[in-house]
C-alpha positions in Angstrom: 11.7 -27.7 23.4 13.7 -30.2 21.5 16.8 -27.6 21.2 19.2 -26.8 24.0 20.9 -23.8 23.1 21.2 -21.2 20.3 25.0 -21.3 20.1 25.3 -22.8 16.8 23.4 -20.1 15.1 24.9 -17.0 16.8 28.3 -18.8 15.9 27.5 -19.1 12.2 25.7 -15.5 11.8 28.8 -14.0 13.7 31.3 -15.6 11.1 29.1 -15.1 7.8 28.0 -11.8 8.7 30.8 -10.6 10.4 29.9 -6.5 10.2 26.2 -6.0 11.6 24.8 -2.9 12.3 22.4 -4.1 14.5 21.7 -6.5 17.8 19.9 -10.1 17.6 18.6 -11.0 21.0 17.4 -14.7 21.1 14.5 -16.6 22.9 17.0 -18.2 25.3 18.4 -14.6 26.5 21.5 -14.7 24.6 22.7 -12.1 22.3 24.5 -11.2 19.2 25.5 -7.7 19.6 26.2 -5.2 17.0 29.7 -4.6 15.4 29.3 -1.4 13.4 27.9 2.1 14.0 26.4 3.1 16.7 24.5 -0.1 17.4 21.4 0.2 15.2 18.3 -1.5 15.5 17.3 -4.4 17.7 15.8 -7.8 16.4 14.3 -9.9 19.0 13.8 -13.5 17.9 11.3 -14.7 20.4 11.2 -18.4 19.6 12.3 -21.1 17.1 9.5 -20.4 15.1 11.0 -17.5 14.1 13.8 -19.3 12.4 11.3 -21.9 11.3 9.7 -19.1 9.3 13.0 -18.1 7.7 13.9 -21.6 6.8 10.4 -22.2 4.9 10.5 -19.2 2.7 13.9 -17.5 2.8 14.4 -13.6 2.0 11.7 -10.8 2.8 8.7 -13.4 2.8 9.9 -15.3 5.8 11.3 -12.4 7.7 7.7 -11.1 7.0 5.9 -14.0 8.1 8.3 -14.0 11.4 7.6 -10.3 11.9 3.7 -10.4 11.3 3.5 -13.4 13.6 5.1 -11.8 16.3 7.8 -14.6 16.2 10.2 -11.5 15.3 10.2 -8.1 16.9 12.0 -5.1 16.2 12.4 -2.0 18.5 12.5 0.4 16.3 10.9 0.5 12.7 11.9 3.4 11.2 15.5 2.2 12.1 14.9 -1.0 10.2 14.1 0.7 7.3 17.1 2.9 7.5 19.3 -0.1 8.1 17.6 -1.9 5.2 18.2 1.1 2.7 21.9 1.7 3.6 23.3 -1.5 4.7 24.9 -3.9 2.3 24.9 -7.3 3.7 28.0 -9.5 2.5 27.5 -12.0 -0.4 26.6 -15.5 0.6 27.5 -18.5 -1.4 26.0 -21.8 -1.2 28.3 -23.1 1.6 27.3 -20.0 3.4 24.0 -20.4 3.3 24.2 -24.1 4.1 25.8 -23.2 7.3 23.6 -20.8 8.2 20.7 -23.4 7.3 22.6 -26.2 9.5 22.8 -23.5 12.4 18.9 -22.7 12.6 18.3 -26.3 12.6 20.6 -27.0 15.4 19.5 -24.1 17.6 15.8 -24.3 16.4 15.3 -28.1 16.7 13.4 -30.2 14.4 10.0 -28.7 14.6 7.0 -28.8 12.2 7.1 -25.7 9.8 4.7 -23.2 11.5 1.6 -22.1 9.9 1.1 -18.5 7.6 0.1 -16.0 9.5 -3.8 -15.3 9.0 -3.1 -11.9 7.7 -1.7 -13.2 4.6 -3.2 -13.6 1.5 -1.8 -16.2 -1.1 -3.5 -15.1 -4.6 -4.9 -17.5 -6.5 -6.8 -17.5 -10.0 -5.6 -15.8 -13.2 -3.8 -12.5 -12.3 -5.8 -9.5 -12.7 -8.8 -11.4 -13.4 -12.1 -9.7 -12.0 -12.4 -12.5 -9.3 -8.9 -12.0 -8.1 -8.8 -8.6 -8.1 -11.9 -8.2 -6.0 -10.3 -10.8 -3.5 -7.3 -8.6 -3.4 -8.7 -5.4 -2.9 -11.0 -6.5 0.3 -8.3 -8.2 1.9 -6.8 -4.5 1.8 -9.8 -2.7 2.5 -12.6 -4.7 4.4 -10.6 -4.4 7.7 -13.3 -2.0 8.9 -14.6 1.3 8.2 -13.8 2.3 11.6 -10.3 1.2 11.6 -9.6 3.4 8.5 -11.3 6.4 10.6 -8.9 6.2 13.1 -5.9 7.6 10.8 -7.4 9.0 8.1 -9.1 12.5 7.9 -12.6 13.4 8.6 -13.5 13.1 4.9 -12.2 9.3 4.9 -9.8 10.1 2.0 -7.3 7.6 1.4 -5.0 8.8 -1.3 -2.6 11.6 -1.1 -3.0 15.0 0.6 -1.5 17.9 -0.9 0.6 20.0 2.1 2.8 22.0 -0.6 0.2 24.8 -1.2 -0.4 25.9 1.9 -2.3 23.4 3.9 -1.4 23.1 7.7 -3.5 19.9 8.9 -4.5 17.1 7.2 -8.1 17.8 6.7 -6.8 21.0 4.8 -4.5 19.0 2.8 -7.0 16.8 1.6 -9.6 19.5 0.8 -6.9 21.3 -1.1 -6.3 17.8 -3.3 -9.8 17.1 -3.9 -10.7 20.9 -5.1 -7.4 20.6 -7.3 -8.8 17.2 -8.9 -12.3 19.1 -9.6 -10.7 22.2 -10.7 -8.4 20.3 -13.2 -11.4 18.2 -14.4 -13.2 21.7 -15.1 -16.2 20.3 -13.2 -19.6 22.4 -13.5 -23.0 22.4 -12.2 -24.7 19.1 -14.3 -21.7 17.4 -15.4 -22.1 13.5 -15.0 -19.1 12.3 -13.4 -17.4 8.9 -12.8 -15.2 8.6 -9.7 -13.5 5.2 -10.1 -12.1 3.4 -6.9 -14.5 5.9 -5.1 -13.3 4.4 -1.5 -15.6 6.3 1.1 -16.9 8.7 -1.3 -14.6 11.8 -0.4 -14.0 13.2 -3.9 -17.6 12.1 -5.1 -19.3 13.9 -2.3 -17.1 17.1 -2.9 -17.9 17.2 -6.6 -21.6 16.8 -5.9 -22.0 19.1 -3.1 -19.5 22.1 -4.0 -19.6 21.6 -7.9 -23.0 20.7 -8.8 -22.2 17.6 -10.5 -24.3 14.2 -10.7 -21.4 11.3 -9.6 -21.2 7.6 -9.8 -18.7 5.9 -7.7 -17.7 2.6 -7.9 -15.6 0.2 -5.7 -15.3 -3.4 -4.8 -15.6 -3.0 -1.4 -19.3 -3.3 -0.1 -18.4 -1.9 3.5 -16.9 1.4 2.2 -20.0 1.5 -0.4 -22.2 1.5 2.5 -20.4 4.0 4.7 -19.8 6.1 1.4 -24.1 6.3 0.6 -24.4 7.0 4.5 -21.9 10.1 4.2 -23.4 11.0 0.8 -26.9 11.3 2.5 -25.5 12.8 5.4 -23.9 15.8 3.2 -27.1 16.5 1.5 -26.1 14.8 -1.9 -27.6 11.4 -1.6 -30.0 12.2 -4.6 -26.7 13.4 -6.7 -24.5 10.5 -5.4 -24.4 7.0 -6.5 -22.3 4.5 -5.3 -22.1 0.8 -7.0 -20.1 -2.4 -6.0 -18.6 -2.8 -9.2 -15.3 -3.5 -11.5 -14.8 -0.5 -13.9 -14.8 -3.2 -16.9 -18.5 -3.7 -16.2 -19.1 -0.4 -17.0 -20.6 -0.4 -20.5 -22.6 1.8 -22.6 -22.6 4.6 -20.1 -21.2 8.5 -20.6 -19.7 10.9 -18.3 -18.8 14.6 -18.7 -15.6 13.7 -16.4 -13.6 10.9 -14.9 -11.7 11.0 -11.5 -9.6 7.8 -10.9 -7.6 8.4 -7.7 -5.1 5.6 -6.1 -7.0 3.3 -8.1 -4.7 2.4 -11.3 -1.9 0.8 -9.0 -4.5 -2.1 -8.8 -4.4 -2.5 -12.5 -0.9 -3.7 -13.2 0.7 -3.9 -16.7 -1.0 -6.4 -18.1 -4.3 -4.8 -17.9 -3.0 -1.0 -18.2 -4.1 -0.6 -21.7 -7.3 -2.0 -21.2 -8.2 0.2 -18.3 -7.2 3.2 -20.1 -9.1 2.2 -23.1 -12.4 1.6 -21.0 -12.3 4.8 -19.4 -11.7 6.5 -22.6 -14.9 4.9 -24.3 -16.9 6.0 -21.2 -16.1 9.8 -22.1 -18.1 12.1 -24.0 -16.1 13.6 -26.8 -14.0 16.4 -25.3 -14.8 14.6 -22.0 -11.9 14.9 -19.3 -9.9 12.4 -17.4 -7.8 12.7 -14.2 -5.7 9.8 -13.5 -3.9 10.2 -10.1 -1.5 7.0 -9.4 1.8 5.9 -7.5 4.6 5.5 -10.2 7.7 3.5 -9.7 11.0 5.8 -10.3 13.5 3.3 -11.3 13.4 0.6 -14.0 15.5 -1.8 -12.3 12.9 -2.4 -9.2 10.3 -5.2 -9.4 6.5 -4.2 -9.4 6.2 -5.1 -5.8 8.1 -7.3 -3.3 7.3 -10.3 -1.4 5.8 -8.7 1.6 3.4 -6.0 -0.2 2.3 -8.9 -2.4 0.9 -11.3 0.4 0.2 -8.5 3.4 -0.5 -5.1 1.9 -1.6 -4.7 -1.7 -2.1 -8.3 -3.4 -1.3 -8.0 -7.0 -0.5 -4.1 -6.6 1.6 -2.9 -9.3 2.9 0.7 -9.5 3.8 1.3 -13.0 6.3 4.1 -14.6 4.6 7.0 -15.6 5.8 6.6 -19.3 3.7 3.3 -19.0 0.9 4.7 -17.9 0.9 7.9 -20.3 1.6 5.3 -23.1 -1.8 3.7 -22.3 -3.8 7.0 -22.1 -2.1 8.0 -25.6 -3.0 4.6 -27.3 -6.7 5.2 -25.7 -7.1 8.3 -27.9 -6.6 10.5 -24.9 -4.5 13.7 -25.2 -2.0 14.3 -22.0 -2.5 18.1 -21.1 -0.6 18.4 -17.9 1.2 16.1 -15.6 2.1 16.9 -11.9 4.0 15.1 -9.0 3.3 15.3 -5.5 6.1 12.7 -4.2 7.0 14.8 -0.8 3.3 15.7 -0.4 2.7 11.6 0.0 5.3 11.3 2.1 4.3 14.3 4.5 0.4 12.4 4.2 1.9 9.1 5.4 3.6 10.7 8.4 0.2 11.6 9.5 -1.4 8.4 8.8 1.6 6.4 10.9 1.2 8.8 13.8 -2.7 9.1 13.7 -2.5 5.4 13.8 -0.3 5.0 16.8 -2.0 7.5 19.0 -5.1 5.2 18.3 -3.1 1.6 18.6 -5.1 0.0 21.5 -8.2 0.4 19.7 -6.7 -0.6 16.1 -5.6 -3.6 17.4 -9.0 -4.2 19.0 -10.3 -3.7 15.5 -7.8 -5.7 13.0 -6.0 -7.9 15.4 -2.4 -7.7 16.0 -0.9 -9.2 13.2 -2.8 -6.9 10.9 -1.5 -3.9 13.0 2.2 -5.2 12.8 1.7 -5.0 8.7 0.0 -1.7 8.9 2.9 0.1 10.8 5.4 -1.1 8.6 3.5 -0.3 5.3 3.2 3.2 6.3 6.3 4.1 7.4 8.0 1.9 4.7 6.0 3.8 2.1 7.1 7.1 3.4 10.4 6.3 3.0 10.0 5.2 -0.3 8.6 8.7 -1.6 11.2 10.6 0.8 14.0 8.5 -1.1 12.8 8.7 -4.5 12.0 5.2 -5.1 8.5 6.1 -6.2 6.3 9.3 -6.7 2.7 10.0 -7.3 1.3 11.8 -10.4 -1.8 13.5 -11.5 -2.1 13.1 -15.3 -4.9 15.2 -17.1 -6.2 14.1 -20.0 -8.9 15.3 -23.0 -10.8 12.6 -25.4 -10.1 13.6 -28.5 
């Protein structure tokens, strides 16, 4: 390798960031110890390629690439998330940044920039066009059905479970959520129901089997649709559950008594939220009901999503503020009757998912590969932290077509 020592980089970090509640171990075995607290997490920089990622894309994206590629390891993901929540790094001026950059170049040598990790999706095309939305959704969901089955409940429900009404297990909490949605929508025998973003069909099947509805479920993922159809047949409701691979914007000229949209509006974005609400409202019969279940941002100073999530988790995902979602629903001619939040329920749901994924880590890695697993282990914990700390929440808004 064209480098001799990490001393230049260690020296500049120590000088520019004198108070460090974390430890850094470098590829040559040298260490920059923590200077504050009880030591905090340990970051292991496994090769100069980690520094090269950070140089190529300074900030969250470069660090994310180094982590996903395995060039940057952490000993405790939860401790890193806590660090990022509470630690305020020093303000670095131009001279500081240039010094750090020069130290990294001297330590890493003049190497070619490493390629982006394969797990990264670089969005292309017009934002929230049908084609780009389809690519974004498939990037997240088309890992494999078996992968998701490793950490979801038996119904394969990939949305907030409800523990706060007495459920003790993830399975019970998801049943509680599905029944709550059906009850809020007042689904009855013979109703025609649309399940937008139906996933693996958990709500579609529940509404048909337990409430007697005829359900159309739509998803952009063909593997999801295939599994949802199989599950509907196995549940004995294949004749009352139709699963389609299609965009909600392509539903024209049909009418429904009720519409459930569970965990789908987050993919719509501010530029499409009014169109989304108008489209769903137009599909309802007069007096028809809509239940919109979506994550919402709580702080108006936050961006829609960070660079890491944009490329690795939910490309183009954009949780909106509750006020913006309700405005879109009202503009579409829907009367909002009831709004309820389940912030801590989602935190508990994510805790269960993370524990189940870790318990099946070997098989999950076989299915998804090490890059994706690093993404998912970080994503599930960071999302849980967001709900616990009040950065985001989850809302159910029940509406009726006026």
